[in-house]
C-alpha positions as CSV (number, residue, x, y, z in Angstrom):
1,M,46.9,17.7,-98.8
2,L,49.6,19.0,-96.4
3,T,48.8,22.2,-96.3
4,C,44.9,21.5,-94.8
5,K,46.9,19.1,-91.9
6,S,49.0,21.7,-90.4
7,Y,46.0,24.2,-90.7
8,T,44.4,21.5,-88.7
9,G,46.4,20.8,-85.7
10,A,47.4,24.8,-85.6
11,L,43.5,25.1,-85.1
12,V,43.2,21.7,-82.2
13,A,46.3,23.4,-80.3
14,G,44.5,26.7,-80.3
15,A,41.3,25.3,-78.8
16,L,43.1,22.8,-76.6
17,L,45.1,25.9,-74.8
18,A,42.3,27.8,-74.5
19,V,40.6,25.2,-72.6
20,S,43.7,24.5,-70.1
21,Q,44.2,28.3,-69.9
22,P,41.2,28.9,-66.7
23,A,41.8,25.8,-64.9
24,L,45.2,26.5,-64.3
25,A,44.5,30.1,-63.2
26,R,42.4,28.8,-60.7
27,G,44.9,26.3,-59.7
28,A,47.0,28.8,-59.0
29,E,45.0,30.4,-57.2
30,A,43.8,27.8,-54.4
31,G,45.8,27.3,-51.4
32,P,47.9,24.6,-49.7
33,Y,46.0,24.5,-46.9
34,D,42.2,24.9,-48.7
35,E,39.9,22.1,-48.2
36,P,39.1,19.9,-51.3
37,E,35.2,21.0,-51.8
38,S,33.8,17.4,-50.3
39,Q,35.2,14.3,-49.0
40,P,33.7,11.0,-48.8
41,G,31.0,10.0,-45.7
42,Q,29.8,14.2,-46.7
43,T,27.3,16.2,-47.7
44,A,27.6,19.0,-49.2
45,G,28.3,22.7,-46.6
46,G,30.2,20.3,-44.7
47,K,28.6,18.0,-43.0
48,S,28.8,14.5,-42.0
49,K,26.2,11.6,-42.2
50,A,26.6,9.3,-39.3
51,T,26.6,5.5,-41.2
52,G,24.8,2.1,-39.7
53,A,21.4,2.5,-41.2
54,K,23.0,-0.3,-44.4
55,D,25.6,-2.0,-42.4
56,G,23.9,-4.8,-40.6
57,K,24.7,-3.8,-37.4
58,C,22.1,-2.0,-36.1
59,P,20.6,-3.9,-32.3
60,P,17.4,-5.4,-32.7
61,G,14.4,-3.4,-31.1
62,A,15.7,0.0,-33.1
63,Y,16.7,1.3,-36.4
64,C,19.2,3.3,-37.9
65,E,19.5,6.3,-40.8
66,E,21.6,8.3,-41.6
67,A,21.7,11.4,-39.5
68,E,23.6,14.2,-40.6
69,V,26.2,15.6,-38.0
70,A,27.2,19.3,-38.4
71,P,31.2,19.8,-37.8
72,P,31.8,21.5,-34.3
73,P,32.3,25.7,-34.8
74,E,35.7,27.2,-34.0
75,L,35.9,27.3,-30.1
76,A,34.9,30.4,-28.0
77,D,34.7,31.7,-25.2
78,P,33.0,28.6,-22.8
79,G,31.7,31.1,-20.7
80,A,29.8,32.9,-23.7
81,G,26.9,31.6,-25.5
82,T,24.5,32.9,-28.1
83,P,22.3,35.7,-27.1
84,E,19.4,33.4,-27.5
85,T,20.4,31.1,-25.5
86,A,22.0,33.2,-22.8
87,A,18.4,35.0,-22.1
88,A,16.6,31.0,-22.3
89,G,18.9,29.6,-18.8
90,Q,20.1,27.0,-21.3
91,P,23.8,25.5,-22.5
92,D,24.6,26.4,-25.8
93,S,26.3,22.9,-26.6
94,G,27.8,24.6,-29.8
95,A,30.1,27.7,-28.5
96,A,31.5,24.9,-26.5
97,G,32.9,23.0,-29.5
98,G,30.2,20.4,-29.1
99,T,28.4,18.6,-32.4
100,T,25.1,18.8,-33.6
101,V,23.4,15.6,-34.9
102,V,19.9,16.4,-36.4
103,L,17.8,13.5,-36.3
104,P,15.8,12.0,-39.0
105,P,11.7,12.3,-39.0
106,P,10.2,9.4,-37.5
107,P,8.4,6.4,-39.3
108,P,5.6,7.1,-41.5
109,G,2.1,6.3,-39.0
110,S,3.7,7.0,-36.2
111,D,3.7,8.9,-33.0
112,P,5.5,12.4,-33.6
113,N,5.3,13.5,-30.4
114,A,6.2,10.0,-28.7
115,P,9.5,10.1,-26.9
116,R,12.5,8.7,-28.8
117,V,16.2,7.6,-27.1
118,L,19.2,8.6,-29.4
119,V,22.6,6.8,-28.9
120,V,25.3,7.5,-30.7
121,Q,28.3,5.1,-31.2
122,P,32.1,6.7,-31.7
123,S,34.2,5.3,-34.6
124,A,37.5,4.0,-34.1
125,G,38.5,6.5,-36.6
126,G,37.2,9.5,-35.6
127,E,34.8,9.3,-38.2
128,P,31.0,10.2,-37.4
129,G,29.9,7.5,-35.5
130,Q,26.0,5.3,-35.6
131,V,23.4,7.0,-34.9
132,I,20.7,4.4,-33.3
133,V,17.0,5.7,-33.1
134,Y,14.9,4.2,-30.1
135,E,11.8,4.4,-30.4
136,A,9.1,4.4,-27.6
137,G,8.9,1.0,-25.8
138,A,12.4,0.0,-27.1
139,A,15.3,-0.3,-24.4
140,P,19.0,0.6,-25.4
141,P,21.2,-1.6,-25.7
142,H,23.9,-2.2,-23.1
143,L,27.1,-1.7,-25.9
144,P,30.6,-0.5,-24.9
145,G,31.2,2.6,-25.5
146,A,27.6,3.7,-25.7
147,Y,26.1,6.5,-24.5
148,E,23.1,5.6,-22.2
149,P,20.3,7.8,-21.4
150,V,19.4,8.0,-17.3
151,R,15.9,6.5,-17.3
152,P,14.0,7.7,-14.2
153,V,13.1,5.0,-11.6
154,P,9.5,5.7,-10.5
155,P,8.5,5.6,-6.9
156,P,7.4,2.6,-5.0
157,P,3.8,2.5,-5.2
158,P,1.7,4.0,-1.6
159,P,0.8,0.9,0.7
160,P,-3.0,1.0,1.3
161,P,-4.8,2.4,3.5
162,K,-5.7,1.0,6.5
163,R,-9.3,-0.2,7.4
164,K,-10.8,1.7,9.5
165,W,-14.7,2.9,11.0
166,R,-14.7,6.9,10.2
167,R,-18.6,7.5,10.3
168,H,-19.3,7.0,14.8
169,R,-22.5,5.2,15.3
170,A,-23.7,5.0,19.2
171,W,-26.2,3.2,19.9
172,G,-26.3,-0.3,19.9
173,A,-28.4,-4.0,20.7
174,N,-25.8,-6.8,22.0
175,L,-26.8,-10.8,21.6
176,R,-24.8,-13.2,22.9
177,F,-24.8,-16.8,24.2
178,D,-23.1,-17.6,28.4
179,G,-22.1,-19.8,30.4
180,A,-21.6,-19.7,34.5
181,I,-18.7,-21.9,35.7
182,M,-19.5,-22.0,39.5
183,P,-17.0,-23.5,41.9
184,R,-18.3,-27.3,44.1
185,Y,-19.2,-27.0,47.5
186,R,-20.3,-30.2,48.1
187,V,-18.8,-33.7,46.9
188,H,-21.4,-35.4,45.1
189,T,-22.2,-32.5,43.3
190,E,-20.8,-33.5,39.7
191,A,-20.9,-30.5,38.3
192,A,-21.8,-26.7,39.0
193,G,-22.8,-23.8,36.1
194,M,-25.1,-22.6,33.8
195,V,-26.2,-21.5,30.2
196,G,-28.5,-19.2,29.0
197,L,-28.8,-16.4,26.7
198,G,-28.3,-12.3,27.4
199,L,-29.6,-9.2,26.2
200,G,-27.8,-6.0,26.1
201,F,-27.8,-2.3,25.1
202,R,-24.8,0.0,24.0
203,F,-24.8,4.0,24.1
204,R,-21.0,4.7,22.7
205,P,-21.3,8.2,22.8
206,I,-17.5,8.9,22.2
207,P,-15.8,6.2,20.1
208,F,-13.4,5.5,23.9
209,F,-16.0,5.2,25.7
210,A,-19.9,3.1,25.6
211,V,-22.2,1.9,29.0
212,G,-23.9,-0.9,28.6
213,L,-26.9,-2.4,30.1
214,D,-27.4,-6.5,30.5
215,A,-29.6,-8.7,31.4
216,D,-28.9,-12.3,31.7
217,F,-31.6,-15.3,31.6
218,M,-29.6,-18.4,32.6
219,G,-30.2,-22.0,34.2
220,G,-28.6,-25.7,35.2
221,I,-26.7,-27.0,38.5
222,D,-25.4,-25.4,41.8
223,S,-22.5,-25.1,44.1
224,M,-24.3,-27.1,46.6
225,G,-26.1,-29.6,42.9
226,Y,-29.7,-27.9,43.3
227,E,-31.4,-27.1,40.0
228,R,-31.0,-23.0,39.7
229,R,-33.3,-20.5,37.9
230,E,-31.5,-16.9,37.5
231,L,-31.7,-13.7,36.2
232,P,-28.6,-11.5,36.7
233,V,-28.2,-7.7,35.6
234,A,-25.2,-5.7,35.0
235,L,-25.1,-1.6,34.9
236,N,-21.2,-1.5,33.0
237,A,-19.0,1.6,32.1
238,I,-17.1,-0.4,28.9
239,F,-13.7,1.3,27.1
240,Y,-12.2,0.9,23.5
241,P,-8.8,2.0,23.6
242,N,-8.8,1.6,19.4
243,P,-12.3,1.6,18.0
244,R,-11.1,2.8,14.6
245,D,-9.5,-0.7,14.0
246,V,-11.0,-3.7,12.7
247,V,-10.3,-5.5,15.8
248,Q,-11.5,-3.8,19.1
249,F,-10.2,-4.6,22.9
250,Y,-12.5,-3.6,25.4
251,A,-12.3,-3.1,29.2
252,F,-15.8,-3.1,31.3
253,G,-17.5,-3.0,34.7
254,G,-20.2,-2.1,37.5
255,P,-22.6,-3.0,39.6
256,H,-24.0,-6.3,39.4
257,V,-27.7,-7.8,40.9
258,S,-29.1,-10.8,40.9
259,Y,-32.9,-12.8,41.5
260,A,-32.2,-16.7,41.4
261,T,-34.5,-19.6,42.8
262,V,-33.5,-23.1,43.7
263,Y,-35.2,-26.4,44.0
264,S,-34.2,-29.6,45.3
265,D,-35.9,-33.0,44.9
266,R,-35.7,-34.1,48.2
267,A,-36.7,-31.4,51.7
268,E,-32.9,-29.6,53.1
269,P,-32.8,-28.5,56.3
270,H,-31.4,-25.4,55.0
271,L,-33.4,-24.1,52.5
272,A,-36.6,-21.7,53.6
273,E,-39.3,-23.5,52.1
274,E,-37.6,-27.6,52.9
275,T,-37.4,-27.5,48.8
276,S,-37.1,-24.7,47.2
277,D,-35.6,-21.2,47.7
278,E,-35.1,-17.7,46.7
279,Y,-31.8,-15.5,46.7
280,T,-31.1,-12.0,45.7
281,Y,-27.4,-10.7,45.4
282,V,-25.6,-7.8,45.3
283,G,-22.1,-7.3,43.8
284,G,-19.7,-6.5,40.9
285,Q,-18.0,-7.7,37.6
286,L,-15.2,-6.9,35.8
287,G,-13.9,-8.4,32.8
288,I,-12.3,-7.8,29.2
289,G,-13.4,-8.7,25.3
290,L,-13.1,-8.3,21.7
291,E,-14.9,-6.5,19.5
292,F,-14.8,-7.9,15.5
293,R,-16.3,-5.6,13.3
294,V,-17.1,-7.4,10.2
295,S,-19.5,-4.0,8.5
296,P,-19.9,-0.7,10.5
297,L,-23.4,-2.2,11.7
298,V,-22.2,-5.5,12.9
299,G,-19.2,-6.6,15.6
300,I,-19.0,-9.9,16.6
301,N,-18.3,-10.4,20.6
302,F,-16.0,-12.1,22.8
303,D,-15.6,-11.4,26.4
304,G,-15.3,-12.8,30.1
305,Y,-16.6,-11.3,33.5
306,G,-15.3,-11.9,37.2
307,V,-18.5,-11.9,39.6
308,L,-18.1,-11.0,43.9
309,R,-21.8,-11.0,45.1
310,A,-23.6,-11.5,48.7
311,R,-27.1,-12.9,49.6
312,A,-28.7,-9.2,49.8
313,D,-32.5,-10.8,50.9
314,D,-33.0,-11.9,54.6
315,D,-31.8,-15.4,55.6
316,G,-33.5,-16.0,59.2
317,D,-30.8,-14.7,61.1
318,G,-28.4,-17.7,59.9
319,M,-30.8,-20.0,59.7
320,Y,-31.1,-20.5,55.5
321,P,-27.5,-20.2,54.7
322,E,-27.1,-20.7,51.2
323,L,-23.7,-22.5,51.2
324,Y,-23.9,-25.3,53.8
325,D,-21.2,-28.0,54.5
326,S,-22.7,-31.2,56.5
327,R,-19.2,-32.7,57.0
328,T,-18.1,-29.7,59.1
329,G,-20.9,-27.4,59.5
330,E,-18.8,-24.1,57.8
331,T,-22.0,-21.9,56.0
332,A,-21.5,-19.0,53.8
333,N,-23.3,-16.5,51.3
334,A,-20.8,-14.9,49.5
335,L,-19.9,-16.5,46.1
336,G,-17.6,-15.8,43.6
337,Y,-17.7,-17.3,39.9
338,G,-17.1,-16.8,36.6
339,V,-18.8,-16.1,32.6
340,L,-17.9,-16.2,28.9
341,R,-19.5,-15.0,25.9
342,G,-20.3,-14.6,22.6
343,G,-22.8,-13.2,20.6
344,A,-23.2,-10.0,18.2
345,T,-23.7,-5.8,18.7
346,F,-25.3,-4.5,16.4
347,W,-24.7,-0.5,15.5
348,W,-26.8,2.4,14.2
């Protein structure tokens, strides 16, 4: 019985010795400065994993995953790079001792071509920091120490184009209302003036210049207090300093001729027919105005002009003057007055 136990112990001791010899041999061959095969937080091949996906520190608007972080290679010549990067004209981060971060694939169902923003949050202990991936539409937070990407600022939108009339229309017809303001020559005359309608035609060969032929039909009370009917006709040169704008300023002027008839309810010694007379005038006019182009075909006009004229007919050698002052005996055949007009011009 004792002999069997001795043989059994010897066999066990021999097996232990055979197993321990290879391990002792490997321990003797390893150097004191050799790195262990793996460390906590590292993967096979010496790559580290950046954490943050399961520690509850991922900011809102993003997701955090474990990303492989390759350690920086040994420093080489900073001015040299790999042949591929040198040929492409791009910097080689690995040659300068940088860190390579391998991003995880995008979440299922998302656009693989959509831009993603990478933010690396370094850790204080030298371990791989937190890798935060932002999908399109999520803005990275302003965390202390975080590497925030620089987003380009889009340029401001251009101002709206100024409305202009590109097509030039050479012909136009003008319809308007007229109001003439005349001076009083007799004291007992309460008001002197005329109202009426006017018609004009425009020929505009270039945007800055036009020629207008105008005729008006007016009636009212003249400076002597007589009932008056008048037909003035004018040929005007019209200048447009800003023909491309919606509101166009214009100035005009030209010769003026007119034919008038006056009536009195009692006999007057200075009227050729005692109760009526006819006058013909020649003169000129000058005025300014505004045209509001409500459309390329229609413009609204407001203008005013002054007329200075004299009689061109025979006054009977001074026996039948137009203006006569019974208090002083003074007579005159020249008169000036002003006209205000408002209407519309139709262009084609």
